[in-house]
C-alpha positions in Angstrom: 73.3 -77.6 -89.1 74.4 -74.5 -87.3 71.5 -72.6 -88.8 69.1 -75.3 -87.7 70.4 -75.0 -84.1 70.1 -71.2 -84.2 66.6 -71.5 -85.5 65.6 -73.9 -82.7 67.2 -71.7 -80.0 65.3 -68.7 -81.4 62.1 -70.6 -81.3 62.7 -71.6 -77.6 63.4 -67.9 -76.7 60.2 -66.9 -78.5 58.2 -69.5 -76.7 59.7 -68.5 -73.3 59.0 -64.8 -74.1 55.4 -65.8 -75.0 55.0 -67.6 -71.7 56.4 -64.6 -69.8 54.0 -62.3 -71.6 51.1 -64.6 -70.8 52.0 -64.7 -67.1 52.2 -60.9 -67.0 48.8 -60.6 -68.7 47.3 -63.0 -66.2 48.8 -61.1 -63.3 47.5 -57.9 -64.8 44.1 -59.4 -65.2 44.1 -60.6 -61.6 45.2 -57.3 -60.4 42.5 -55.5 -62.3 39.9 -57.4 -60.2 40.7 -55.0 -57.3 42.7 -52.1 -58.9 41.5 -49.4 -61.2 43.4 -48.5 -64.4 45.2 -45.9 -62.3 46.4 -48.6 -59.9 44.1 -47.6 -57.1 41.9 -50.1 -55.3 38.3 -49.0 -55.9 37.1 -50.5 -52.7 39.7 -48.4 -50.7 38.3 -45.3 -52.5 34.7 -46.3 -51.6 35.6 -47.0 -47.9 37.5 -43.7 -47.6 34.5 -41.8 -49.0 32.4 -43.5 -46.3 34.9 -42.5 -43.7 35.0 -38.9 -44.9 31.2 -38.5 -44.4 31.1 -39.6 -40.8 32.4 -38.5 -37.4 34.2 -41.2 -35.5 34.5 -40.2 -31.8 36.2 -43.5 -30.7 38.6 -43.6 -33.7 37.4 -47.1 -34.6 38.3 -46.3 -38.2 41.8 -45.0 -37.4 43.6 -47.5 -39.5 41.6 -46.8 -42.7 44.2 -45.3 -45.0 43.8 -44.0 -48.5 47.4 -45.0 -49.4 46.6 -48.7 -48.7 46.0 -51.1 -51.5 44.3 -53.7 -49.3 41.5 -52.9 -46.9 41.2 -56.4 -45.5 43.3 -55.6 -42.5 41.2 -52.6 -41.6 39.0 -52.5 -38.5 35.3 -53.1 -39.1 36.0 -54.7 -42.5 35.7 -58.4 -43.4 37.0 -59.7 -46.7 36.3 -62.8 -48.9 39.1 -65.3 -49.5 39.9 -63.5 -52.8 40.4 -60.1 -51.1 37.1 -58.4 -51.8 35.2 -56.5 -49.0 32.3 -58.7 -47.9 31.1 -57.2 -44.7 31.1 -53.7 -43.2 30.2 -53.9 -39.5 30.5 -51.1 -37.0 27.5 -51.5 -34.5 27.3 -49.3 -31.4 30.3 -47.1 -32.1 28.6 -43.7 -31.7 29.4 -42.9 -35.3 27.4 -40.0 -36.8 27.2 -38.4 -40.2 25.6 -39.6 -43.4 25.9 -42.8 -45.3 27.9 -42.1 -48.5 26.5 -43.2 -51.9 30.0 -44.6 -52.4 28.9 -47.7 -50.5 27.2 -48.8 -53.7 30.7 -49.3 -55.2 31.5 -52.2 -52.7 29.8 -54.6 -55.1 30.8 -57.7 -53.2 29.2 -56.7 -49.9 27.2 -59.4 -48.2 26.6 -57.8 -44.9 26.1 -54.2 -43.6 25.6 -53.8 -39.8 25.7 -50.2 -38.7 23.0 -50.5 -36.0 22.9 -48.3 -32.8 24.9 -45.4 -34.1 23.9 -41.8 -34.9 23.8 -41.9 -38.7 21.4 -39.3 -40.1 20.1 -38.2 -43.5 18.5 -40.4 -46.1 19.3 -44.0 -46.8 21.2 -43.8 -50.1 19.6 -45.4 -53.1 23.0 -46.6 -54.1 22.5 -49.5 -51.7 20.4 -51.1 -54.4 23.6 -51.7 -56.4 24.7 -54.3 -53.8 23.2 -57.3 -55.4 25.1 -59.8 -53.2 23.8 -58.2 -50.0 22.2 -60.6 -47.5 22.1 -58.6 -44.3 21.3 -54.9 -44.0 20.9 -53.6 -40.4 20.6 -49.8 -40.0 18.4 -49.9 -36.9 18.8 -47.6 -34.0 20.1 -44.6 -36.0 18.6 -41.2 -37.0 18.0 -41.9 -40.7 15.3 -39.8 -42.2 13.5 -39.4 -45.5 11.8 -42.1 -47.6 12.9 -45.7 -48.1 14.7 -46.0 -51.5 12.8 -48.0 -54.0 16.2 -49.6 -55.0 15.8 -51.9 -51.9 13.8 -54.1 -54.2 16.9 -54.7 -56.3 18.5 -56.7 -53.4 17.3 -60.1 -54.5 19.6 -62.0 -52.1 18.5 -60.0 -49.1 17.7 -62.1 -46.0 17.7 -59.8 -43.0 16.4 -56.1 -43.2 16.3 -54.1 -40.0 15.5 -50.4 -40.3 13.7 -50.0 -37.0 14.1 -47.1 -34.6 14.9 -44.4 -37.1 12.9 -41.4 -38.4 12.0 -42.7 -41.8 8.9 -41.3 -43.6 6.8 -42.0 -46.6 5.5 -45.3 -48.0 7.1 -48.7 -47.9 8.3 -49.2 -51.5 6.3 -51.7 -53.5 9.6 -53.0 -54.9 10.2 -54.8 -51.6 7.5 -57.2 -52.5 9.7 -58.6 -55.2 12.4 -59.8 -52.8 11.5 -63.4 -52.2 14.1 -64.7 -49.7 13.5 -62.4 -46.7 13.6 -63.9 -43.3 13.1 -60.8 -41.1 11.9 -57.3 -42.0 11.7 -54.8 -39.1 10.4 -51.4 -40.0 9.0 -50.6 -36.5 9.2 -47.3 -34.7 9.5 -44.9 -37.7 7.0 -42.5 -39.2 6.1 -44.5 -42.3 2.7 -44.0 -44.0 0.7 -45.1 -46.9 -0.4 -48.5 -48.1 1.6 -51.6 -47.2 2.8 -53.9 -50.0 2.7 -57.6 -49.6 6.2 -58.4 -48.4 7.0 -62.1 -48.3 9.0 -62.2 -45.1 8.8 -64.9 -42.4 8.7 -62.2 -39.7 7.5 -58.7 -40.5 7.4 -55.9 -37.8 5.7 -52.6 -38.3 4.7 -51.6 -34.8 5.3 -47.9 -33.9 4.2 -46.5 -37.3 0.7 -45.0 -36.5 0.3 -43.4 -39.9 1.1 -46.7 -41.6 -1.2 -48.7 -39.4 -4.2 -46.5 -39.9 -4.1 -47.2 -43.6 -3.6 -50.9 -43.1 -6.2 -51.8 -40.5 -6.4 -55.4 -41.7 -2.9 -56.0 -40.4 -1.9 -56.5 -36.8 -0.1 -53.2 -36.3 0.4 -53.8 -32.6 3.2 -56.3 -33.1 4.6 -58.9 -35.5 2.8 -60.7 -38.2 3.9 -63.2 -40.9 3.1 -62.5 -44.5 0.1 -64.7 -45.5 0.4 -67.0 -48.5 -0.5 -65.3 -51.8 -3.4 -67.2 -53.5 -4.3 -66.5 -57.1 -7.4 -64.2 -57.5 -10.6 -65.7 -58.8 -10.6 -65.6 -62.5 -13.5 -64.5 -64.8 -16.1 -67.0 -65.9 -15.6 -68.7 -69.2 -12.8 -70.3 -71.0 -10.0 -68.2 -69.4 -11.1 -69.3 -66.0 -11.1 -72.9 -67.0 -7.6 -72.5 -68.6 -6.3 -70.9 -65.4 -7.7 -73.7 -63.3 -6.1 -76.3 -65.6 -2.8 -74.5 -65.5 -2.8 -74.3 -61.7 -3.8 -78.0 -61.5 -0.9 -78.9 -63.8 1.5 -76.9 -61.6 0.1 -78.5 -58.4 0.5 -82.0 -59.8 4.0 -81.3 -61.1 5.0 -79.9 -57.7 3.5 -82.9 -55.9 5.3 -85.4 -58.1 8.5 -83.4 -57.8 8.2 -83.4 -54.0 7.5 -87.2 -53.9 10.5 -87.8 -56.2 12.8 -85.8 -53.9 11.5 -87.6 -50.9 12.2 -91.0 -52.4 15.7 -89.8 -53.4 16.4 -88.6 -49.9 15.3 -92.0 -48.4 17.5 -93.8 -50.8 20.4 -91.6 -50.0 20.0 -92.2 -46.3 19.7 -96.0 -46.8 22.8 -96.0 -49.0 24.8 -94.0 -46.4 23.6 -96.5 -43.7 24.7 -99.5 -45.8 28.1 -97.8 -46.4 28.6 -96.8 -42.7 26.6 -98.6 -40.1 27.3 -95.9 -37.5 25.7 -92.7 -38.5 25.0 -90.0 -35.8 21.8 -88.1 -35.8 20.6 -85.3 -33.5 17.3 -86.7 -32.4 15.0 -83.8 -32.2 11.4 -84.1 -33.3 10.6 -80.5 -32.4 13.4 -78.9 -34.4 12.0 -76.1 -36.5 14.4 -74.8 -39.1 12.2 -71.8 -39.7 13.4 -70.3 -36.4 17.1 -70.2 -37.4 18.4 -67.1 -39.1 21.2 -67.3 -41.6 24.0 -66.0 -39.5 23.7 -68.5 -36.7 25.1 -71.9 -37.4 23.4 -75.1 -36.0 26.1 -77.6 -35.1 25.6 -81.3 -34.7 26.6 -83.0 -31.5 29.0 -85.1 -33.4 30.9 -82.0 -34.7 31.3 -80.5 -31.2 32.2 -83.8 -29.6 35.0 -84.2 -32.1 36.0 -80.6 -31.7 36.5 -81.0 -28.0 38.1 -84.5 -28.2 34.9 -86.0 -26.6 34.7 -83.1 -24.1 38.0 -84.1 -22.6 38.9 -82.6 -19.2 42.1 -81.2 -20.7 40.1 -78.8 -22.8 38.1 -77.3 -20.0 38.3 -73.5 -19.9 36.0 -73.0 -17.0 33.1 -74.3 -14.9 30.0 -72.7 -13.4 26.5 -73.4 -12.2 25.3 -73.1 -15.8 27.7 -75.7 -17.3 31.2 -76.3 -18.5 33.1 -74.4 -21.1 35.5 -76.3 -23.4 38.1 -75.2 -25.9 37.4 -76.7 -29.3 38.9 -76.9 -32.8 36.5 -77.1 -35.7 37.3 -79.1 -38.9 38.5 -75.9 -40.6 40.9 -75.1 -37.8 38.8 -72.4 -36.2 39.3 -72.3 -32.4 36.0 -71.9 -30.4 34.7 -72.0 -26.9 32.0 -74.6 -26.5 29.6 -74.1 -23.5 27.9 -77.4 -22.7 24.9 -76.4 -20.6 23.9 -78.5 -17.6 21.7 -81.4 -18.4 19.5 -81.0 -15.4 18.3 -77.5 -16.4 14.8 -76.9 -17.7 15.1 -75.0 -20.9 11.5 -75.3 -22.0 10.6 -76.6 -25.4 13.0 -76.9 -28.4 11.5 -74.0 -30.4 11.5 -71.8 -27.2 15.2 -72.6 -26.7 16.0 -71.8 -30.4 14.0 -68.5 -30.2 16.0 -67.4 -27.1 19.2 -68.4 -28.7 18.3 -66.3 -31.8 17.6 -63.3 -29.6 21.0 -63.6 -28.0 22.7 -63.9 -31.4 21.1 -60.6 -32.6 22.9 -58.6 -30.0 26.0 -57.5 -31.9 28.5 -55.0 -30.5 32.3 -54.9 -30.4 32.2 -55.3 -26.5 29.8 -58.3 -26.5 30.7 -61.9 -27.1 29.1 -62.9 -30.4 27.2 -66.2 -30.4 28.3 -68.2 -33.4 26.1 -71.2 -33.2 24.4 -73.8 -31.1 23.5 -77.5 -30.8 20.2 -78.8 -29.5 19.3 -82.5 -29.2 17.0 -84.4 -27.1 19.5 -84.5 -24.3 22.0 -81.7 -25.0 22.0 -77.9 -25.2 25.3 -76.4 -26.3 26.4 -72.9 -27.3 29.4 -72.1 -29.5 31.4 -68.8 -29.1 34.6 -67.4 -30.6 37.6 -68.3 -28.4 39.1 -65.4 -26.4 42.9 -65.8 -26.4 43.5 -63.7 -23.3 40.9 -65.4 -21.1 38.8 -63.5 -18.6 39.6 -60.4 -16.4 39.3 -62.6 -13.4 42.0 -65.0 -14.7 44.3 -62.1 -15.5 43.8 -60.7 -12.0 44.6 -64.1 -10.5 47.6 -64.5 -12.8 49.2 -61.5 -11.1 49.3 -63.5 -7.8 51.5 -66.1 -9.5 54.0 -63.5 -11.0 52.6 -63.4 -14.5 52.3 -60.1 -16.4 50.2 -57.5 -14.7 47.1 -55.7 -16.1 48.4 -52.1 -16.0 46.2 -49.2 -14.9 45.6 -48.0 -18.4 44.3 -51.5 -19.5 42.1 -51.7 -16.4 40.5 -48.3 -17.2 39.9 -49.4 -20.8 38.3 -52.7 -19.6 35.9 -50.6 -17.5 35.0 -48.4 -20.5 34.5 -51.4 -22.8 32.4 -53.3 -20.3 30.2 -50.2 -19.8 29.7 -49.8 -23.5 28.7 -53.5 -23.8 26.2 -53.3 -20.9 24.8 -50.0 -22.3 24.0 -51.7 -25.5 22.2 -54.6 -23.7 20.2 -52.2 -21.6 19.4 -49.3 -23.8 20.1 -50.2 -27.4 19.4 -53.9 -27.9 15.9 -55.0 -29.1 14.8 -56.7 -26.9 16.6 -55.3 -23.8 18.7 -57.9 -22.0 19.6 -58.0 -18.3 22.8 -59.9 -17.7 22.3 -60.8 -14.0 25.9 -61.9 -13.4 28.2 -59.1 -14.1 31.7 -59.9 -12.7 35.3 -60.1 -13.7 34.9 -63.8 -14.7 32.3 -62.9 -17.3 34.4 -60.1 -18.9 36.6 -61.7 -21.5 39.7 -60.2 -23.3 40.3 -60.5 -27.0 43.7 -60.5 -28.7 44.0 -56.7 -28.1 42.8 -56.9 -24.5 39.6 -55.3 -25.5 36.8 -56.1 -23.0 34.1 -58.5 -24.3 31.0 -59.1 -22.1 30.2 -62.8 -22.1 27.3 -65.0 -21.0 24.6 -62.3 -21.4 21.1 -63.7 -22.0 21.9 -67.0 -20.3 19.8 -66.1 -17.2 16.7 -65.8 -19.5 17.5 -69.3 -20.9 17.9 -70.7 -17.4 14.6 -69.3 -16.2 12.7 -69.7 -19.4 9.1 -68.8 -19.0 9.6 -67.0 -15.7 9.1 -63.4 -15.1 11.8 -61.0 -13.9 10.9 -62.1 -10.4 12.4 -65.5 -9.5 12.6 -67.7 -6.4 16.2 -68.6 -7.1 18.9 -65.9 -7.3 21.0 -66.2 -10.4 24.4 -64.7 -9.9 27.4 -64.7 -7.7 27.4 -63.8 -4.0 29.3 -60.6 -3.5 28.0 -59.2 -6.8 24.2 -59.5 -6.3 22.3 -56.3 -5.7 20.6 -55.9 -2.3 17.0 -55.7 -3.7 17.7 -58.9 -5.7 18.9 -60.7 -2.5 15.8 -59.5 -0.6 13.1 -60.0 -3.2 14.5 -61.9 -6.1 13.5 -59.0 -8.4 16.0 -58.0 -11.0 16.3 -55.1 -13.4 18.9 -53.1 -15.3 19.9 -51.6 -11.9 21.0 -55.0 -10.7 23.5 -55.1 -13.5 24.6 -51.6 -12.6 25.3 -52.8 -9.1 27.4 -55.7 -10.5 29.3 -53.3 -12.7 30.2 -51.3 -9.6 31.6 -54.4 -7.9 33.5 -55.1 -11.1 35.2 -51.7 -10.9 36.3 -52.5 -7.4 37.7 -55.8 -8.6 39.7 -54.0 -11.3 41.0 -51.5 -8.7 41.8 -53.9 -5.9 42.7 -57.1 -7.8 40.6 -58.9 -5.1 37.5 -61.0 -5.1 34.3 -59.4 -4.2 33.8 -61.8 -1.3 36.7 -63.2 0.6 37.3 -65.2 3.8 40.1 -65.0 6.3 41.1 -61.4 5.7 40.7 -60.7 9.4 42.2 -62.6 12.3 38.8 -63.7 13.4 38.4 -65.5 10.1 35.2 -63.6 9.4 33.6 -63.0 6.1 34.8 -59.7 4.6 32.9 -58.0 1.8 34.9 -55.8 -0.6 32.2 -53.2 -0.9 32.0 -52.5 2.9 35.8 -52.4 3.1 36.1 -49.9 0.3 33.4 -47.7 1.7 35.2 -47.4 5.0 38.6 -46.6 3.5 37.0 -44.1 1.1 35.3 -42.4 4.1 38.6 -42.3 5.9 40.4 -40.9 2.9 42.7 -43.9 2.5 42.0 -44.9 -1.1 45.7 -45.7 -1.8 45.3 -48.8 0.5 42.7 -50.4 -1.8 44.8 -50.3 -5.0 46.2 -53.6 -6.2 49.7 -54.0 -4.8 50.9 -55.6 -8.0 50.5 -52.2 -9.7 53.4 -51.0 -7.5 51.8 -47.5 -7.2 51.8 -47.1 -11.0 48.3 -45.6 -11.3 46.6 -42.2 -11.7 45.4 -40.9 -8.4 42.7 -38.7 -9.9 41.4 -41.5 -12.0 41.4 -43.8 -9.0 39.2 -41.4 -7.1 36.9 -41.0 -10.0 36.6 -44.8 -10.5 35.9 -45.4 -6.8 33.2 -42.7 -6.9 31.6 -44.3 -9.9 31.7 -47.7 -8.3 30.1 -46.4 -5.1 27.4 -44.6 -7.1 26.6 -47.9 -8.9 26.4 -49.9 -5.6 24.0 -47.7 -3.7 21.6 -49.9 -1.8 18.6 -48.0 -3.2 18.3 -49.1 -6.9 16.4 -45.8 -7.8 19.5 -43.8 -6.8 21.9 -45.8 -9.1 22.7 -44.3 -12.5 21.8 -45.9 -15.8 24.7 -47.4 -17.8 24.6 -44.5 -20.2 25.2 -42.2 -17.3 27.9 -44.5 -15.9 29.8 -44.4 -19.2 29.6 -40.6 -19.4 31.0 -40.4 -15.8 33.9 -42.8 -16.6 34.6 -40.5 -19.6 34.8 -37.5 -17.3 31.3 -36.0 -17.7 28.9 -35.2 -14.9 30.6 -37.2 -12.1 31.2 -34.2 -9.8 27.5 -33.2 -9.8 26.3 -36.8 -9.4 28.6 -37.5 -6.5 27.6 -34.4 -4.6 23.9 -35.3 -5.1 24.5 -38.8 -3.8 26.2 -37.5 -0.7 23.0 -35.7 0.2 20.6 -38.5 -0.7 22.0 -41.9 0.2 23.2 -41.4 3.8 20.0 -39.8 5.3 17.8 -42.5 3.7 19.3 -45.1 6.1 20.2 -43.0 9.1 18.2 -44.0 12.1 16.4 -46.8 10.4 17.4 -49.8 12.4 15.6 -52.4 10.2 17.5 -51.4 7.1 21.0 -52.9 6.9 23.9 -50.5 7.0 26.4 -52.9 5.4 26.2 -55.1 2.3 27.3 -58.0 4.4 24.1 -57.7 6.4 22.1 -58.2 3.2 24.0 -61.4 2.4 23.6 -62.8 5.9 19.9 -62.0 6.1 18.9 -63.1 2.6 16.9 -66.3 2.4 17.8 -66.6 -1.2 21.6 -66.8 -0.9 21.7 -70.5 -0.2 20.1 -71.0 -3.6 22.2 -68.5 -5.5 23.7 -70.0 -8.6 26.7 -68.7 -10.6 25.8 -68.6 -14.3 29.4 -69.3 -15.3 32.9 -69.6 -13.8 36.4 -68.4 -14.4 37.9 -68.9 -17.9 
């Protein structure tokens, strides 16, 4: 009996040991998914090789660390739920150097967005190893050499943007084997040779004169869709008859299949209707799914109504002339900002609206608010953005009045730099270029790290769809609108530069651009005129936000004021471009530009009685101010 018990106990221990060994083996197998036999994460090794081959002037890759076993917390890296690197995105970061072949070892990559940097050298053929890749955007760099034929191995590729580089040689024939392409943009390179038949919904090759002269049958002046490929005429005889029969059989099979699927869909809708009498549809006869790219989600009105608790007033984040912004929670718990556009605005047709929305969504930069999705019905136009936890710069400046934490000087300087980088992208790096038309503190949002994020860009184009850049109604906020826009209704990049100059003054003073009651006579006081006078009198310390309690850098104050005044010169031709503004904020070329402005701006208006001397005069004399519309309001 004792022996039997000992035998049973031994069996139990053996079973337990077996279970433990099995668990250890399973854990080792799971670990091997990301770790090499030496215990090193292969994706970390690949990412560090990529970092080693580039120069990173803004240190956006500073937390990439070789000793790490998990890159999912690194900047510019997005992972899947099981811990694999799925996206590498660092657009507009001024990164230079070459693209390491080690990128081919990130086998789970679905998206690479490196646009608007200074990458050079060839596009590595190792990219062809990324079989899961759906988005490849290397536009706006300095890549040279020929396109790798391995691009044809990316069978899941949806979006390919290689425009605005220095690529040479032919377009690889292998690209014609990629069947799911939505957009291929090879414009503005030095490509040559014959053009393969690429099955892309949108195909751009403009700006390749050597390529176009060999392909005169294509419209090389712009964009063209790939025509449907029809089978060539066969030879006469039995083979021709056989081919025709085979094609007829395929056509009949396809037709019967389509009819069957249609009947199945009708039955499914009828069954759902019987099961639940109240089914919500977005009524939209003009909806064209071909317009929508894969990365932009189309929401139903029902989804967004539920997310905002039926657009309840308690969820309102801000209001403006363009609509109301609500805080919303999607079914997966994601917090979003839902902008419900005004129902009395003329947005043009449905497809036009979708096209403009797609254009906005393609502007991707760390200092721009990324459009996540939209909803469009017969009566509704709604945009969906990520929620910014720290609100807007305007709300933070107002918070200080109520004793809440202050935006310190360092953060204000960083906000200015981040905003400048975002506007620079819109003006000089985005394709197409975008004019914001309402640059102000209320439209600069702050993420969880207080990084500046420019919001509401592109909305002016939506509002005035079909109009030119000259409009009869001023879109913007009084106090931020450039003089030439007030006088003529004509906008340009320089109107945004003017608005940025006013934003700098908002950051410095903590005040609104246009205020009432500052004087005993209860007259309208314009911040720009006030600052100009104090700057001329050498009393800059009087304009600094009192809540800073004199904790600011006097030299940086003088530089920021000078940049602001350069941006707000009445003559738009004298204002710098945003690329120049950014360089001056970073300490390059300001002294020379300021000395030049002192000799140019003042004589232009001296002795000319019909040209206003103060910004307030433009506001009072403008016939368009009464129609001015804010595109958005405080967050």
